[in-house]
N, C-alpha and C positions, 0 to 999 in steps of 0.2 A: 480503564487498564488499555485504550487504546492509543491513547495519551501518552501514557508512560511509555508503550510499546517503540512508537516513533521517537520520544524523548533517546530510550536508548540504540535506537537505529542511525539517528540521524548525527548521532555526538560524533560519529567518526569522519563524517564530512567536516567537521571545523579542525578537530584533533590530528587529521592525516598531515597538517600544513604542520605542524610543531615536529610530530612524528618523522614526518619524511624530512625533514631537515637535522632531525638529529642522528636518525640511523642512515639517511645516503638514500633516499627510494626515489628513483626515477618516475615521470608519471606514468608509464606502462606497468611498474609494480604497485603504484596505488592502485590503478584499476582492478588489477587483480583481489589486491588487499580486500578491496570495498565491495566484490561481488563475493567474499565467502560468507558474508553473512546470508546472502540469496542461494547460496545450496543448502545450505541449512534450512533457512526460510521453505524452500521446494521442498526439501523432504518430508517435511510433516502437514503440505497443505493437504492430500486427499486423505490420509489416516486421521489428520485430526478432523474432516469434515465427518469423518465417518464414525468416528469415535464420537462427536459430538451428536452426530444423528440417534445414534444408540443408546450413549450414558448422559447426556445433557450439555450444553454448551456450557454452564454454570462450571463445573466441575473439573473438563478439560482446558478452561480458558483459565482457571486456578493452579493447576498444575503447570502451564506455559507461564504465568506469573512467576511464579517461585523458580522454573528451569530460567530464564532468561535473565531474571536480575542475581542469582549466584553468575550466570555467564558471564556478566559487563564484569562484576568484582574480580571473578578472577583475570583479565585482561592483565591490570597492572601488578598482580601480584604474582604470574608467571612471569613476566619480566624482569626479573632479579638479574643483579650485577654477572651473578654465575651465568644464570642461561644466556646474556646475552655478550659476554666473552666465548663462549660457546658456539657461537654464532647461528643460534636457535630462536632468533628473534622472529624472523618472517612467520617459521612453522607455526608458533605458538599462539600469534596475532592471529593468523590464518584458523586456525583450531577453537581459538576462543569464540571470531566472527563469527565460525560456522555455528557452533553450540548457540551464540546469542537466537541468532535465525531459526535454531532447529526448536527453540523454546517457542519464538514470536510467531512460528507458521502457524501453529494453531490458534490464533487471534481472530482473523477476519471469519474462517469458518465457524468459530464458536457464536461468534457476533451474528452470522448469517441464520444460523439455528434458534437463536436466543429472538431473533426478531420475527422469522418464520411462525414461533413457536408460541410465543406470548403477543403479537402485535397483530390487529385486524387487519384486515386485506386491505381495507381501504384508506389506512394510515400508513401501509409499508413503506411508502416513497419517502415520508416525513420521516418516520425512525429511521430509516437508512443513513436519510441526510445529516440527521442530528447525530449518529453514530459516528459517521465519517466526517462530522466535525471536531466533534471530539480525537481523531483519529488523526486528521492534520494540524487539531491544535497543539500535537508533540512535536510537530515541525517546526511552530511556532515558539513551544515553552524551551525546544531544545536550541535553536539559534540565540534566543536571547539569553540564556544561563551559561550555555557552553564556553561563548570567550570571557564571560564575568569567574567563571571557574579555572579558566586556564590563567587567567591574571592572575589570581588568587592561590589558587593550589596546583597547577600544573597540570598537564593532559592525565595523569594519572590518577588526579584527583577528583577527574570531571567523570571517570568511567566509577570510581567508589561512590561517589555522591550521587549519581542515576541507579547505581544496582541494588544500593542499601533503601531507595525509597520504594523496591518491591515488596519488602514486609508489611510497612502499612496501610500498600494498597492491597496486598493478599486478604489483610485481616478484613480490611473494609467491606472487599468484593465477597468473601464467604458469610459475610452478614446480611449485605442487603439484597444480594441479586438473589430473584426466585431462582428455584431448583423446579417441581412442579415433577408431578407425578407422569411417567412417561405414556402411559394407556391413555389418561385424560387428555395430554396434549394430544395423542395419538387420535382418538375421539375424535379434538376439534379439527383437524387436519382433513377428514372425511368430513364432515359439514363443510368446510370450505369449498371442498373438492364439488363437494354437492350442489353451491351456490349458494352458502349462506353467506354472504358478505362481511358479516359483523362478527364471525368464528376468525379465529387465527388460523391462516393456510396449510402451516408444516405443523412439524412435531420435533421434540429431540429424539423420539423413535421413528421406526416403521421405513427408515428410508434405507434398513440393511437390506431391502427385498429389489432396489433397484440396482444392479450391480452397473459398472465403471462399461462393462462391456455394452452395456443397453441405453447408457446415457450417449456415449459415443457415435453411435446408429443413427442419431439425430442432426441434420442439419441445422436444426436450430441450436444445439450444444457446440457446432463448428460454429457459429456466428458469433457466438458467446467467447469462445476461444480465440478464435481472429483478434473481436476486437480487443480482447484482455492481453492479449499479446503485442498488439500496437501499442495500447495506454501502458503498459509497465514498462515496454521498452522508452517511450519518453518518460513516465513518471519516477523512474528509477537513475535515471542522466540526470533531472533534476534534480535529486536528493542526494545523488552523492558527488556532484561535480559542480554544480550552480555556488557554492561558497568559492568552490577551486578557480572557477570562470571569472566571478569577480575578483578576484586577488589578482591571477595572474593577466587575465587580458583590460581588464578595467584599471587596475592599479590601486585598487582599494585595499587597505591592511586587514590583518586578519578579523580587527572586531566590528569594521565597517564591513569585511565581506558577510559576515553570520548577521549584522544587523539589515544590509540590504536586502539579504535574500528572506529575512523575514517577510516582507511584502508582499512575495508572490504565494508565500504558503498561507497568509491571513486571508487574501481575497478565495484562496480555494476552501479555506477551511469553512469562510460566512456563503459561499458558493454553495457548499455542499448542503447545508438546510436551505438555501433558496431553491435548490433543484429539487428537493423533496416537497416542499410546500409548493412548488408551481407546479408538479407531475400530479400531486395530489388535487389540488384543485381543477386544474385543467381535467383530469378524470370526473368530478365531482360534478361538473358542468357538462357533462356529455360526450367528451371528446374522446376517441377512442383508446383504448390503451396502447394499441399497437401504434397508435399515430404520436401518441404521447412518446414513449420510446425511443420510435425511430427519430422523431423531431430533435430530441436533446443529444442524443447521440451524436447525429448528423453536425449539430452546430459545436458540440464536444469535443469534435476532430478538427472541423475544417475553419474555425479560429484562429486554433492554433497553430494548424499550418501556416496560413497565413503571414502570422507574428512569427514563426519560425524563420520564412523565407524575410522577412524585412531581416530579422536579425542576423540571417548570416550574410548581408550585404557589408562592403568594406566601410570604415570612416567612421561607424555608428557610433555617436555620443554616448557617455556612459548614460543620462537620463532616459534615451531613448532604450536602450539595451534593455534598463534596468523595466520599462514598460512593456516592452515586448515581452520578456519575460511572465512579467504580472499577468499580461492577457493571456497568455500559452497556458501558463499554468493553472491561473482561474478558471479560465473556459472549461477546460478538462472536468470540472468539479462534477460540470451536468451530467457527467457518465455516470453519476451515481445513482441517478432516474432514469438511466438507460440500462447500459449492460448488465449493471449490478443489479438493479431490480428486477431486471429481466430473467434472473438465475431462480427467484424462487416462482417468478409467473410458471416457468415452463418445468420447474421441480418442485411442486409443492411439500410432495414427501422424501423430498430427499436435498434440504434446500443446503447443507453443510456439507456432505457429498458435493454436489455439485459445483459449489465454490470451491472445494477445496481440489478438484478435477481440473477447475477453469484457470485456477488460480497458479496451480503447476507450471500449466503452460507459461503462463506470463511471468513468472519466477524465472524461469530460463530464457525468456526473452530479455529480463534486466540482468540475467549475468551476461548474456551474451553485450547487451547494449553499454553495461557501466564494465567490463573489460574491453571492449573493441575503444569505446573513446580514450582510453589511456593509449593504446598503442597507435590511434589518428590524431592525438595531438601530438606524441612524441614525432609523427612521420611529416605531419604539416604544418606543427606549431601553429595550429588555428583549431577555431571550433566550427568554422562554416560548413565543414562537410559534415557533421554531425547534425548540425542544426536541417540542414538539406534533405539528409536521408531519413531523420524524422516526419518530417514535413510529409515527402513522399509516401511514408507509413499510413499517416493518419489519413490521406485520400483513398489509400486500398482500402482500408479497414471500411472507411466510410461507403463505401459502393457495397464492399461484402455484409456489411449489417443491414443496409436495407435493401438487399435481396434474400436474405433467409431469414433475418429474423422473426420470431410470431412471437404470439404470447399465450397462446393456448396450453394450457397445464397436459403436458406430457408424461410426466413421473409422478 
């Protein structure tokens, strides 16, 4: 499910190149169009988490799959010759991408709820790593398939194919994913909070009594929010602008740009699983959970900061640029065992709500970043300021994280 989510999300980063050529969109407008997804994505983070904690991640995710799949198909359907002639192209594209994001916004909070409800505490980081490997593999599949579908069916066919894949996925999801009785899950949560490490640490319900205001009253929550904001600022720039960077700056054609962008996402997908395995192994060997969370998140930010500062230098060869981008994006995957796992550390009874709350702030950061890049590139004709700014934010995020991160269960 997470794989298809990202396939539907990343396809526009490839399709935007022929679409901008067809409709005459400048880079600044491309940034606004790509940010429309994030407006919808942000809108359902918190409500998706609250609904997942109350009704179960299985059912909330099922609704999300149906919604974002239909919204993807609607984009090419809406752009008929009549609507294009009427000058409604941009509003309809913005609406379609908003609706796609609206459906996908419940996916990660639902995932967090399901992991918290069904996975033992000792295996939590590993389970999250596997989930995020599937999530990031959607970028890989999207970057491989998108240029091939563009060549065969045009950019409209790309949205049709990815949208229609939602139907078999939905049927498979409903058949194999456990729902689980909310009461039993909540009992397991209480057992975990009491110290039963073999019991699941959260539940599909029970988070409703933890208010958003209460979550926001804790410095631990704000540490996660700060790191989430920084992480999403960089992540969505990579997601939406990397193929364009490879195409416009490094001179690759559309197919080569997509295939070259494949490598960083491959490393990130593998790194997500490796991060979970590493974290759980260290904890099993007696390393304090707080030390594991802080160390992995520090590496996840400072190594990419250095890579981006190198990437900002003029005259970098294409091979070096791809290498720096791969290091930057791949290393951030360690954060799955850092700030992401920390959400259910501090909020075992409200894992979905905590994820949705923190991701809401993260999405807002992504909107600002994706939109700003278009205007920065238009004004400077360079991605270097973007890379330098992102590196500086990684350093700030690292400082805040090490000062305020805790692994004590608070909610």
